[in-house]
N, CA and C atoms as an extended XYZ file, in Angstrom:
333
Properties=species:S:1:pos:R:3:atomname:S:1:resname:S:1:resid:I:1 pbc="F F F"
N       -13.137      -50.960      -86.081 N   MET     1
C       -14.223      -50.989      -87.048 CA  MET     1
C       -13.761      -51.686      -88.104 C   MET     1
N       -14.809      -52.369      -88.784 N   SER     2
C       -14.406      -53.026      -90.216 CA  SER     2
C       -14.648      -52.155      -91.281 C   SER     2
N       -14.018      -52.901      -92.284 N   LYS     3
C       -13.650      -51.701      -93.796 CA  LYS     3
C       -14.834      -51.551      -94.384 C   LYS     3
N       -16.001      -52.618      -94.386 N   PHE     4
C       -17.134      -52.583      -94.627 CA  PHE     4
C       -18.240      -52.974      -93.898 C   PHE     4
N       -19.315      -52.491      -94.156 N   SER     5
C       -20.603      -52.565      -93.138 CA  SER     5
C       -21.487      -53.067      -94.054 C   SER     5
N       -22.495      -53.694      -93.249 N   LYS     6
C       -23.899      -54.234      -94.007 CA  LYS     6
C       -24.365      -52.794      -94.697 C   LYS     6
N       -24.963      -52.874      -95.870 N   GLY     7
C       -25.456      -51.871      -96.337 CA  GLY     7
C       -24.533      -50.796      -97.273 C   GLY     7
N       -23.173      -51.173      -97.032 N   ASP     8
C       -22.182      -50.248      -97.803 CA  ASP     8
C       -22.761      -50.538      -99.376 C   ASP     8
N       -22.449      -49.605     -100.346 N   VAL     9
C       -22.525      -49.927     -101.715 CA  VAL     9
C       -21.019      -49.818     -102.235 C   VAL     9
N       -20.699      -50.826     -103.011 N   VAL    10
C       -19.457      -50.910     -103.375 CA  VAL    10
C       -19.466      -51.254     -104.982 C   VAL    10
N       -18.364      -51.029     -105.671 N   THR    11
C       -17.687      -51.519     -106.976 CA  THR    11
C       -16.990      -52.354     -106.893 C   THR    11
N       -17.246      -53.816     -107.781 N   VAL    12
C       -16.437      -54.797     -108.090 CA  VAL    12
C       -15.746      -54.722     -109.179 C   VAL    12
N       -14.647      -54.750     -109.436 N   GLN    13
C       -14.096      -54.802     -110.862 CA  GLN    13
C       -14.131      -56.081     -111.430 C   GLN    13
N       -14.432      -56.591     -112.639 N   ALA    14
C       -14.854      -57.469     -113.213 CA  ALA    14
C       -14.295      -57.501     -114.870 C   ALA    14
N       -14.666      -58.798     -115.241 N   THR    15
C       -14.213      -58.679     -116.936 CA  THR    15
C       -15.733      -59.102     -117.441 C   THR    15
N       -16.022      -58.434     -118.496 N   VAL    16
C       -17.281      -58.725     -119.355 CA  VAL    16
C       -16.914      -60.079     -120.088 C   VAL    16
N       -17.804      -60.946     -119.863 N   ARG    17
C       -17.598      -62.496     -120.246 CA  ARG    17
C       -18.123      -62.600     -121.842 C   ARG    17
N       -19.196      -61.865     -122.383 N   TYR    18
C       -19.698      -62.052     -123.615 CA  TYR    18
C       -19.918      -60.793     -124.301 C   TYR    18
N       -20.005      -60.831     -125.566 N   ASN    19
C       -20.218      -59.804     -126.351 CA  ASN    19
C       -21.884      -59.629     -126.232 C   ASN    19
N       -22.123      -58.171     -126.134 N   MET    20
C       -23.400      -57.988     -125.968 CA  MET    20
C       -24.523      -57.409     -127.163 C   MET    20
N       -25.445      -57.909     -127.211 N   ASP    21
C       -26.631      -57.248     -128.410 CA  ASP    21
C       -27.279      -55.960     -128.047 C   ASP    21
N       -27.617      -55.064     -128.908 N   ALA    22
C       -28.316      -53.797     -128.855 CA  ALA    22
C       -29.415      -54.044     -127.797 C   ALA    22
N       -30.092      -54.800     -127.789 N   ASP    23
C       -31.204      -55.025     -127.124 CA  ASP    23
C       -31.028      -55.826     -125.711 C   ASP    23
N       -29.931      -56.193     -125.219 N   ASP    24
C       -29.610      -56.904     -124.216 CA  ASP    24
C       -29.815      -56.038     -122.930 C   ASP    24
N       -30.384      -56.419     -121.904 N   ASP    25
C       -30.678      -55.763     -120.810 CA  ASP    25
C       -29.776      -56.382     -119.351 C   ASP    25
N       -28.970      -57.237     -119.558 N   GLN    26
C       -28.035      -57.742     -118.707 CA  GLN    26
C       -26.611      -57.767     -119.267 C   GLN    26
N       -25.500      -57.701     -118.651 N   VAL    27
C       -24.166      -57.967     -119.090 CA  VAL    27
C       -23.780      -59.470     -118.032 C   VAL    27
N       -22.753      -60.235     -119.118 N   GLY    28
C       -22.418      -61.314     -118.140 CA  GLY    28
C       -21.081      -61.022     -118.018 C   GLY    28
N       -20.642      -61.119     -116.485 N   ILE    29
C       -19.380      -60.554     -115.886 CA  ILE    29
C       -18.688      -61.836     -115.205 C   ILE    29
N       -17.421      -61.537     -115.327 N   GLU    30
C       -16.484      -62.928     -114.574 CA  GLU    30
C       -15.581      -61.968     -113.453 C   GLU    30
N       -16.034      -62.308     -112.121 N   VAL    31
C       -15.148      -61.610     -111.337 CA  VAL    31
C       -13.671      -62.116     -111.191 C   VAL    31
N       -13.470      -63.521     -111.203 N   GLU    32
C       -12.314      -63.851     -111.095 CA  GLU    32
C       -12.325      -65.167     -112.274 C   GLU    32
N       -11.301      -65.653     -112.521 N   LYS    33
C       -11.366      -66.603     -113.565 CA  LYS    33
C       -11.798      -68.223     -112.911 C   LYS    33
N       -11.611      -68.434     -111.699 N   HIS    34
C       -12.239      -69.503     -111.077 CA  HIS    34
C       -13.805      -69.237     -110.557 C   HIS    34
N       -14.547      -68.291     -110.581 N   HIS    35
C       -15.934      -68.029     -110.281 CA  HIS    35
C       -16.745      -68.030     -111.371 C   HIS    35
N       -18.041      -68.507     -111.404 N   PRO    36
C       -19.075      -68.464     -112.425 CA  PRO    36
C       -19.194      -67.150     -112.675 C   PRO    36
N       -19.716      -67.189     -114.098 N   THR    37
C       -20.127      -65.782     -114.585 CA  THR    37
C       -21.263      -65.328     -113.749 C   THR    37
N       -21.614      -64.131     -113.687 N   VAL    38
C       -22.848      -63.438     -113.043 CA  VAL    38
C       -23.562      -62.732     -114.024 C   VAL    38
N       -24.713      -62.828     -114.065 N   PHE    39
C       -25.523      -61.674     -115.114 CA  PHE    39
C       -26.033      -60.656     -114.295 C   PHE    39
N       -25.664      -59.512     -114.510 N   VAL    40
C       -26.140      -58.321     -113.893 CA  VAL    40
C       -26.671      -57.091     -114.721 C   VAL    40
N       -27.971      -56.672     -114.171 N   PRO    41
C       -28.669      -55.399     -114.608 CA  PRO    41
C       -27.452      -54.216     -115.252 C   PRO    41
N       -27.793      -54.145     -116.521 N   LEU    42
C       -26.878      -52.657     -117.115 CA  LEU    42
C       -26.943      -51.643     -116.036 C   LEU    42
N       -28.045      -51.218     -115.700 N   GLY    43
C       -27.888      -49.908     -114.758 CA  GLY    43
C       -26.792      -50.071     -113.541 C   GLY    43
N       -26.719      -51.296     -113.136 N   LYS    44
C       -25.696      -51.722     -112.263 CA  LYS    44
C       -24.150      -51.689     -112.359 C   LYS    44
N       -24.019      -51.485     -113.581 N   VAL    45
C       -22.464      -52.031     -114.225 CA  VAL    45
C       -21.793      -50.495     -114.630 C   VAL    45
N       -20.690      -50.160     -114.152 N   THR    46
C       -19.990      -49.016     -114.750 CA  THR    46
C       -18.740      -49.331     -115.598 C   THR    46
N       -18.346      -48.915     -116.660 N   LEU    47
C       -17.257      -49.332     -117.281 CA  LEU    47
C       -15.968      -48.414     -116.848 C   LEU    47
N       -15.046      -49.258     -116.423 N   VAL    48
C       -13.663      -48.630     -115.740 CA  VAL    48
C       -12.943      -48.366     -116.994 C   VAL    48
N       -12.530      -49.261     -117.843 N   HIS    49
C       -11.851      -48.861     -119.287 CA  HIS    49
C       -12.176      -50.214     -120.016 C   HIS    49
N       -11.705      -49.910     -121.126 N   ARG    50
C       -12.276      -51.111     -122.405 CA  ARG    50
C       -10.996      -51.863     -122.119 C   ARG    50
N       -11.254      -53.090     -122.921 N   HIS    51
C       -10.043      -53.941     -123.046 CA  HIS    51
C        -9.395      -53.756     -124.405 C   HIS    51
N        -8.246      -53.678     -124.488 N   PHE    52
C        -7.246      -53.483     -125.464 CA  PHE    52
C        -6.229      -54.203     -125.575 C   PHE    52
N        -5.510      -54.692     -126.983 N   GLU    53
C        -4.305      -55.276     -126.998 CA  GLU    53
C        -3.556      -54.094     -127.798 C   GLU    53
N        -2.350      -54.605     -127.673 N   VAL    54
C        -1.133      -54.178     -128.267 CA  VAL    54
C        -1.221      -54.255     -129.611 C   VAL    54
N        -1.416      -53.070     -130.527 N   GLY    55
C        -1.302      -53.186     -132.071 CA  GLY    55
C        -2.965      -52.517     -132.434 C   GLY    55
N        -3.890      -52.464     -131.407 N   ALA    56
C        -5.255      -51.982     -131.558 CA  ALA    56
C        -5.184      -50.679     -132.251 C   ALA    56
N        -6.010      -50.453     -133.008 N   ARG    57
C        -6.118      -48.714     -133.520 CA  ARG    57
C        -7.109      -48.264     -132.542 C   ARG    57
N        -7.049      -46.969     -132.036 N   VAL    58
C        -7.859      -46.609     -130.985 CA  VAL    58
C        -7.834      -44.968     -131.710 C   VAL    58
N        -8.912      -44.231     -130.821 N   TRP    59
C        -9.476      -42.905     -131.080 CA  TRP    59
C        -9.443      -42.199     -129.439 C   TRP    59
N        -8.786      -41.227     -129.340 N   SER    60
C        -8.903      -40.683     -128.013 CA  SER    60
C        -9.548      -39.247     -128.015 C   SER    60
N       -10.642      -39.576     -127.758 N   GLU    61
C       -11.489      -38.444     -127.543 CA  GLU    61
C       -11.002      -36.917     -126.945 C   GLU    61
N       -10.510      -37.217     -125.897 N   GLY    62
C        -9.749      -36.152     -125.104 CA  GLY    62
C        -8.703      -35.544     -126.118 C   GLY    62
N        -7.691      -36.346     -126.796 N   GLU    63
C        -6.423      -35.817     -127.411 CA  GLU    63
C        -6.881      -35.437     -129.073 C   GLU    63
N        -8.310      -36.023     -129.386 N   GLU    64
C        -8.692      -36.121     -130.716 CA  GLU    64
C        -7.711      -36.426     -131.666 C   GLU    64
N        -7.293      -37.839     -131.488 N   HIS    65
C        -6.234      -38.415     -132.302 CA  HIS    65
C        -6.712      -39.727     -132.463 C   HIS    65
N        -6.167      -40.598     -133.603 N   TYR    66
C        -6.149      -41.671     -133.986 CA  TYR    66
C        -4.723      -42.050     -133.832 C   TYR    66
N        -4.905      -43.474     -133.495 N   GLY    67
C        -3.366      -44.245     -133.134 CA  GLY    67
C        -3.523      -45.584     -133.062 C   GLY    67
N        -2.317      -46.137     -132.916 N   HIS    68
C        -2.185      -47.487     -132.559 CA  HIS    68
C        -1.302      -47.836     -131.205 C   HIS    68
N        -2.014      -48.793     -130.199 N   ILE    69
C        -1.330      -48.882     -129.013 CA  ILE    69
C        -0.090      -49.787     -129.201 C   ILE    69
N         1.176      -49.243     -128.762 N   ARG    70
C         2.145      -49.705     -128.658 CA  ARG    70
C         2.465      -50.365     -127.351 C   ARG    70
N         2.249      -50.118     -126.526 N   ALA    71
C         2.432      -50.641     -125.108 CA  ALA    71
C         1.393      -50.484     -124.145 C   ALA    71
N         1.199      -51.378     -122.967 N   ILE    72
C        -0.074      -51.089     -122.205 CA  ILE    72
C         0.808      -51.272     -120.761 C   ILE    72
N         0.431      -50.619     -119.884 N   HIS    73
C         0.956      -50.972     -118.364 CA  HIS    73
C        -0.114      -50.196     -117.345 C   HIS    73
N        -0.416      -51.061     -116.635 N   GLY    74
C        -1.423      -50.478     -115.643 CA  GLY    74
C        -2.717      -49.709     -116.339 C   GLY    74
N        -3.151      -48.650     -116.234 N   GLY    75
C        -4.340      -48.161     -116.732 CA  GLY    75
C        -3.841      -47.350     -117.752 C   GLY    75
N        -2.796      -47.383     -118.552 N   LEU    76
C        -2.070      -46.197     -119.178 CA  LEU    76
C        -1.607      -47.236     -120.787 C   LEU    76
N        -1.953      -46.486     -121.743 N   ALA    77
C        -1.485      -47.047     -123.308 CA  ALA    77
C        -0.557      -46.222     -123.855 C   ALA    77
N         0.356      -46.531     -124.079 N   TRP    78
C         1.607      -45.689     -125.154 CA  TRP    78
C         1.041      -45.638     -126.511 C   TRP    78
N         0.475      -44.557     -127.209 N   VAL    79
C        -0.100      -44.597     -128.591 CA  VAL    79
C         1.032      -43.912     -129.453 C   VAL    79
N         0.889      -44.700     -130.613 N   GLU    80
C         1.566      -43.818     -131.617 CA  GLU    80
C         0.755      -43.107     -132.470 C   GLU    80
N         0.430      -41.963     -132.620 N   LEU    81
C        -0.473      -41.109     -133.335 CA  LEU    81
C        -0.531      -41.222     -134.680 C   LEU    81
N        -1.426      -41.388     -135.548 N   GLU    82
C        -1.375      -41.445     -136.902 CA  GLU    82
C        -0.995      -40.079     -137.721 C   GLU    82
N        -1.470      -38.996     -136.936 N   GLU    83
C        -1.340      -37.722     -137.886 CA  GLU    83
C         0.055      -36.982     -137.710 C   GLU    83
N         1.025      -37.751     -136.825 N   VAL    84
C         2.138      -36.932     -136.811 CA  VAL    84
C         3.248      -38.012     -136.496 C   VAL    84
N         4.145      -38.059     -137.675 N   GLN    85
C         5.112      -39.025     -137.705 CA  GLN    85
C         5.758      -39.339     -136.708 C   GLN    85
N         6.253      -40.411     -136.003 N   GLU    86
C         6.912      -40.826     -134.761 CA  GLU    86
C         6.373      -40.002     -133.626 C   GLU    86
N         5.335      -39.915     -133.447 N   CYS    87
C         4.704      -39.053     -132.305 CA  CYS    87
C         4.003      -40.042     -131.156 C   CYS    87
N         4.574      -40.313     -130.052 N   PHE    88
C         3.715      -40.960     -129.090 CA  PHE    88
C         3.299      -40.134     -127.880 C   PHE    88
N         1.955      -40.359     -127.274 N   ARG    89
C         1.453      -39.932     -126.067 CA  ARG    89
C         1.017      -41.356     -125.442 C   ARG    89
N         1.194      -40.901     -124.045 N   THR    90
C         0.639      -41.631     -123.334 CA  THR    90
C        -0.679      -41.341     -122.517 C   THR    90
N        -1.604      -42.260     -122.645 N   ILE    91
C        -3.205      -41.914     -122.625 CA  ILE    91
C        -3.630      -43.046     -121.726 C   ILE    91
N        -4.600      -42.405     -120.727 N   ALA    92
C        -5.339      -43.344     -119.839 CA  ALA    92
C        -6.406      -44.412     -120.800 C   ALA    92
N        -6.381      -45.524     -120.460 N   LEU    93
C        -7.138      -46.429     -121.047 CA  LEU    93
C        -8.469      -45.876     -120.908 C   LEU    93
N        -8.926      -45.178     -119.903 N   LYS    94
C       -10.379      -44.850     -119.810 CA  LYS    94
C       -10.709      -43.564     -120.905 C   LYS    94
N        -9.954      -43.133     -121.346 N   TRP    95
C        -9.992      -42.199     -122.579 CA  TRP    95
C       -10.062      -42.878     -123.888 C   TRP    95
N        -9.813      -44.145     -124.022 N   LEU    96
C        -9.612      -44.413     -125.429 CA  LEU    96
C       -10.766      -45.489     -125.857 C   LEU    96
N       -11.081      -45.309     -127.143 N   GLU    97
C       -12.346      -46.093     -127.713 CA  GLU    97
C       -11.645      -46.797     -128.737 C   GLU    97
N       -12.392      -47.895     -129.334 N   LYS    98
C       -11.919      -48.701     -130.291 CA  LYS    98
C       -12.399      -47.812     -131.760 C   LYS    98
N       -11.415      -47.884     -132.697 N   ALA    99
C       -11.529      -47.040     -133.658 CA  ALA    99
C       -11.631      -48.097     -135.040 C   ALA    99
N       -12.269      -47.826     -135.895 N   PRO   100
C       -12.364      -48.514     -137.120 CA  PRO   100
C       -11.349      -48.624     -137.841 C   PRO   100
N       -10.776      -49.946     -138.444 N   VAL   101
C        -9.627      -49.628     -139.239 CA  VAL   101
C       -10.006      -49.195     -140.626 C   VAL   101
N        -8.991      -48.087     -141.012 N   PRO   102
C        -9.303      -47.668     -142.269 CA  PRO   102
C        -9.497      -48.563     -143.306 C   PRO   102
N       -10.353      -48.025     -144.661 N   ALA   103
C       -10.475      -48.626     -145.646 CA  ALA   103
C        -9.220      -48.952     -146.448 C   ALA   103
N        -8.829      -49.814     -146.959 N   THR   104
C        -7.672      -49.855     -147.777 CA  THR   104
C        -7.949      -49.833     -149.174 C   THR   104
N        -7.050      -48.970     -149.957 N   PRO   105
C        -7.792      -48.558     -151.137 CA  PRO   105
C        -7.507      -49.807     -151.992 C   PRO   105
N        -8.415      -49.923     -152.995 N   LEU   106
C        -8.116      -51.043     -153.820 CA  LEU   106
C        -7.283      -51.052     -154.797 C   LEU   106
N        -6.309      -52.281     -154.903 N   LEU   107
C        -5.205      -52.312     -155.698 CA  LEU   107
C        -5.618      -52.313     -157.182 C   LEU   107
N        -5.132      -51.708     -158.123 N   GLU   108
C        -5.374      -51.674     -159.406 CA  GLU   108
C        -4.832      -52.902     -159.757 C   GLU   108
N        -5.521      -53.669     -161.007 N   ALA   109
C        -5.027      -55.108     -161.345 CA  ALA   109
C        -4.012      -54.915     -162.233 C   ALA   109
N        -2.845      -55.442     -162.170 N   ALA   110
C        -1.703      -55.462     -162.915 CA  ALA   110
C        -2.066      -55.707     -164.356 C   ALA   110
N        -1.549      -54.743     -165.128 N   GLU   111
C        -1.806      -54.930     -166.859 CA  GLU   111
C        -1.041      -55.951     -167.537 C   GLU   111
């Protein structure tokens, strides 16, 4: 018997190609770098995890912490927490959200 049969419902892992506006009803995805972009209705797309880069400030809802990503491997990120000095956690990428960069206090003008 084959692994897949006609009528099976499957999930395809792809990368979002373009930022979306709030009123968009489709998302442009790229299945592999050498295939064209495909536009799919939002209801047919499920987020596996967001794209992050090392150094990004993140929020972990499950852990209730802010931190910065120090390394990424597979579906995991090594996050240095902001609340506790020199404290790191390994957190699944699916549990992380991009966090805003905190406002920097204005420097007082030199007198």
